[in-house]
GUZA-440026 format. One record per residue (C-alpha): x negated, y negated, z. Coordinates in steps of 0.05 Angstrom, whole numbers, plus 5000, padded with zeros to 4 digits. Layout:
BEGIN
XYZ
...
END
This chain:
BEGIN
437138683468
438138193526
434138603561
428338573518
428137873502
427737683579
422438163585
418137923537
418637193550
418337323634
412537653612
407737263569
400437573595
403338333559
403538453493
410138783468
411239283413
418039463384
418940203365
424840463323
425941113310
429641483266
431342273272
430442513200
436242983169
440042863231
446343043191
443743713181
444143943252
450943673254
452644123194
449144763213
450044733285
455844363299
456643663335
455743833402
448244123391
448143403354
449343093418
445143493463
439243293417
441442573421
441842583490
433943023497
431142453461
435241873505
433042243565
425642273544
425541573518
428841333585
423141623627
417141343585
420040693584
421440663650
415140833670
411540373626
415839793646
420639713589
427139763552
430340303507
437140343478
441040793429
441740313362
446740623322
447641433311
441141743312
437141143311
433240913377
429740303392
424940133451
420539583472
413539833501
408539343535
400839433521
400139963468
394239683441
394939873364
395440643389
400540793338
398141443314
398341683385
404841443399
407441803334
403842433358
407542413422
413742303392
413142833338
410643363395
417543173437
421443403373
416944073364
418444263428
426344153427
429244853421
432544913357
431045383290
429344833243
424044323237
425443653272
422143033252
422942323272
420841673221
418041173272
416940453259
412639933296
412839203304
408138813344
411438203379
408337593355
413537053370
416137163443
422536693422
425237063358
431637493368
431538143391
435138363333
430538123289
424738503319
428839083314
429438973245
423038873222
420639573257
426639803221
424139603159
417539953175
420940633194
424940613127
418340603093
416541263112
423841613125
424342293089
416642263073
413042873091
405842553089
406042063141
411941953190
410141293220
408840563192
407739873222
410439223201
405838813166
404838233109
405638763061
412938963080
414238283096
412838173018
416738762999
422538413041
422337773004
421138132935
427638532955
431437822970
429437542900
430938162864
437838072895
438037302876
436437462800
440638072784
447437882769
443337322716
439837882696
445438312671
448537742641
442037552602
441238322580
434438332620
436139052637
432739532580
433940292565
427540672557
427541382535
422741982554
423242642513
424543362542
420543812510
419744572494
413144822523
412345342477
411844902420
411344182442
418244032401
423443512428
429643812453
432843192485
431342542526
433142202588
435541482589
431241072642
432440352662
426639762660
427539062680
424538562633
424138022673
422837292642
417537082697
415337832727
414938162666
416738912662
419739132731
419439902744
425240182774
421940412834
422339602863
429639442842
433940102838
433640132920
436139412931
441939622875
443440262912
443439832974
448339332954
452439752904
450039352846
447640012818
455040112795
453939592743
447639762720
449140492716
455140292667
450539832626
445540412610
451340872596
454440382548
447640222511
446441022505
453041092475
453140522424
446440722407
448241482396
454541222355
449340802315
445541392296
451941842270
454141232232
447241172202
447341872180
441842072229
442442732274
442342492341
438942962405
442743082471
441042412520
442242502594
444041932636
443341852710
449641762759
447841432820
450241732884
454241132897
457841142823
458641872843
464241762899
467941222853
474741412848
474241222776
467941552751
471342052702
475741592666
469941122658
466041712624
471141972584
473441262557
466341112541
465241762501
472141682467
471040952447
464541062413
467541732389
461342082421
461342852431
460642882505
455543452493
451042962468
451942512532
448642862592
449742732668
443542752718
445842802780
441042792844
440743402886
440943012947
447942722934
450443452937
449843453014
454242903029
461743203009
460243882978
468143972963
469343332934
463043412889
465044072866
471443822841
468543192810
463743662770
468944232751
472943692719
466943362677
464244012655
471544212637
471843602589
464743772557
459843402594
453543782614
450943732683
444243642713
441743742777
436143272789
429643242837
431544012850
428044162917
427943512945
434443622984
435344093050
439944653017
438644732943
439145502940
445545452978
448344922933
447745352870
452545782885
458645242908
456544752854
457444922776
451744622743
448544772668
440944472682
436244442743
431243952742
425544222783
421143682824
413643852804
412043552876
413544282902
405744372870
403043812929
396043822907
394744402869
395444482787
395645252782
400845482827
396545852871
399645692933
406445712976
409245162928
408545542865
411346192897
417645742910
417145492837
417046132820
422346422854
427245852844
425845972762
427346712767
433446492809
436445972760
435846562704
439847022749
444746452750
444146402669
441545652683
436245262642
430944982679
426744262666
420544182698
419543412709
413843052728
408943502690
402043182679
397043652662
395444282617
393944642679
401944562701
404344752630
400645352634
403045522700
409845342692
409845792623
407046392663
413046392712
417346442644
419845652651
419945382578
422244622587
418744012612
419443282618
412742882632
407042492622
402943082596
407942962532
411442312532
411441742577
417941382574
418840822517
423640342490
429740612454
427440372388
420940782389
424641312413
428541352350
423041252299
419741832334
424842332324
425442092252
419542642240
424143232247
418543652249
417143412324
424843542338
427844192360
434544182324
436944782368
435944452432
436044822495
436845572490
435246262527
429046632506
426447232507
424047432572
429047042608
432547662630
433147812709
431348572728
436048702788
430349172812
425648572817
430748342877
429849032917
422548922925
421048402981
416447902952
415547182958
421346972909
426947392938
424847253003
425646562985
432546692954
434447073011
432946693071
435046023044
442446293037
446846043094
450046543131
448847313130
448047703065
445748353044
444648822993
447249632990
446550182951
453250652949
452651402926
456351982949
461251543000
455251383025
452750683042
445950463052
442449793063
436849573024
435548893039
438248303082
436847673106
435947393178
443247113175
446047853168
442848073236
445547433268
452447553246
452648363263
448848173333
443548693324
436248673310
432048913250
430049443283
436149733310
439649723245
433750053209
435250623256
441350723219
440150343156
441150943108
447651133139
451850483141
458050793122
457651233192
457850523233
464850343204
469550473247
474751183223
481150833217
477750303164
473950783126
479350813069
480350103072
472150023058
472950512996
479050122973
473549542975
467949812936
473750142885
476349392874
469249012872
467649472811
474749252779
473448532802
466548392788
466047652768
470447402836
469047992877
473848182937
474347983006
476248463067
475748603141
472649163172
471249433248
464349663249
461050013313
454549763346
450050293380
453250083445
459750323425
462849623424
466849503353
466048843327
469848583264
466648343197
469547953146
465548133079
465847883008
463648372963
460248392895
458449002846
451448862811
449649482775
449750292767
444750792755
446851512753
452951422795
449050992850
451950322854
449149592879
453549172919
451748472944
455848233009
456447613050
458747783117
462147393170
462947603239
470247473267
471247833326
473147243367
478147073314
481147753317
480747793394
485347093393
489747373339
490947953390
492047473451
496347113416
500747743392
501548043458
503947343483
508447383431
510448063452
511047813527
515447233503
520047663464
521548113514
522647493570
527347273521
532047973520
531648033594
531947223626
539346913630
536246223593
535446213525
527346233508
524546083434
518246023398
516845473356
512345533299
509244853294
506244913225
511445133188
517544833233
520845473244
524045723307
526146433335
530546623394
532347313420
538447673384
541847723448
543147003450
546246903374
552847003401
551646383449
548945903390
552946103336
546346103292
541346613269
535546783305
531146483263
531345783236
527045343190
525644613181
527544433248
530143983286
533343843221
536944473210
540344413287
542643683272
545043913201
548944513224
552544133281
548444393338
547243773367
552343253391
552242643344
550842173404
545042593427
540142703374
535142173394
532142533453
532343193413
528642903354
523642513403
522043193439
519943593375
515842883351
512242963414
510843693408
509143503330
504042993348
500243513393
502743303465
502043863510
508843833538
515243513521
523043563541
529943253538
537143393564
542043363507
549543653493
548844313455
554844583410
556145413431
559645883388
566545633407
565444973388
565044673461
558444273482
554844413542
549244043579
542744373570
535444213587
530144403540
523144403563
517444593509
509544753527
504644773466
500045293446
493245153422
488845443369
481445543371
480544833341
484644443384
490644403343
497444533363
499445213329
505645433369
510645223425
514045593473
521045343503
526745473551
534345213544
537745233616
545045033626
545344423663
553744363666
553944423746
548443863751
552043443706
558743503743
555443453808
552542783781
559042493755
562342663822
557242343856
557441753812
565141763824
565041773899
559541213897
564840793859
570340963902
566540833963
565240093938
572339973915
574640053988
568939654023
571339153978
END
């Protein structure tokens, strides 16, 4: 920042531009390829930017995370050209995913403005294009400045707006496209500002999400919907299911479950009438946490909808981990097309079929034309929400609308004829099944099993990556996969097949050795699911993972433990092995007579002190040594008095060395106990001799 300020002020003859760039979906690089790859990408970008700015006589720095800022002289409005150069830079990076940068430009006008504010303006331009596919750069101008001012005005007015009930609930019906009847509705928020009029959510929701005011607005809308549902029920009306949005900020509040349950209980609402929409991009943040939240809400009776499906990076993969009830399919898949005759249409068709396979309902949102309706019906999608049917309307208008029960389907959403999934469709390589297979992270394959022979039917790219073979190599023995299973594991394989047929819902896990054409053996961890059977031919789905490195590490550990065992039997010192995780210690059988305790101890070092193995005055150094090892230190040791089997105490020196697992965590420690009674006697004699000499001198 200081260098930039000095640069622009020292060279008034030059025009400077601040460029900020942010790597879109950088988190995905870390998630899929690891943080080391993420660091390499950052270094790659940094090195190129350093070279470029040095040649131009500018300045560059990494602001935070994956955000970089540059100060360039004399760009001359060539924003598109600069953006193209940066885009090409990312295309040249060797990674099997598309890398794109969002870029913001700010032309320096006030040379005495703090560099931090210059960057803020470039970042504001950047944020206006982040995660947008049409254009990846923007230039700060008066329009962006006006947006910034508007955002501040919104923040200034938001608390009073909530207090004065300026936020209004609007309803947009969801319809059965076969009949046009209403099967539900989504509650949306609008702001009826006393001076600005009706403000759409696109103008205030981003600001509320940024400052977390969305938590209050969400709750306000939830309570308004519950209150209105109770009013309808009390009046003897038949309400239909209403879905409300749960913002990403609210989703990670610890009391979310209790808030929602308390609302429906206070207003005595069946949770099936109060549905929850969660935006798909939220799912990528913390899958494990989200899965627990969703499961708990579903168990209570709430229906969970995944909103904006298709806007995130791993939608297909998420569906196998998160239990949801309804997918809301984003019509933006059909970019510029209305009849579905493009790649987006193929993907939509794939997703709808997959959803049927997983027994999920699908609602297409953003439906605006008759051609879109015809296309959706042709791919077996029966429910829609959009301007073609109804625009969002005030709550009272909506309830008046459904007073006419001819316009309402009281059965709601249901699976229809034609929604069945045929397994043979999956066996045919077409657009939808390719989309399904290739978007699942990891190795997956479909097999046919007949007469003790396993035949590979289809697999994704991850499968070939896991087994370390090309598709061509596998094809050469694809009809005889059973022959590639290690002879000693064939019984295990048969047991897996049998168990998969028995436990169809959850599948079964196992580990097998597999021969490669080179003769090398690899270890494969598999999870097998039985799908169907026809005339004795069974179809299975399996996810696989190469665990050879883990197995080799286990074997090395076993060999090390065996060596330690032999050494423990042959040495005069006492050798021992400590299982750090379980706080368990083992030493040689031959030494039990010396120690007077079993060769296997648990809850160490506590049990050693409880059993009187350590002299009461010398427990502190022993406890400190064990604590060092538990804290992850590579080595530790101590000198202490230990009790022998005859009850006498002896000086022992204990030294321990940690053994770390593949993730760098301490797993085991090996130690040696060495008697040092003679050393201590010599120390005592020397100490006494020194005292005698000192006394004589006096």
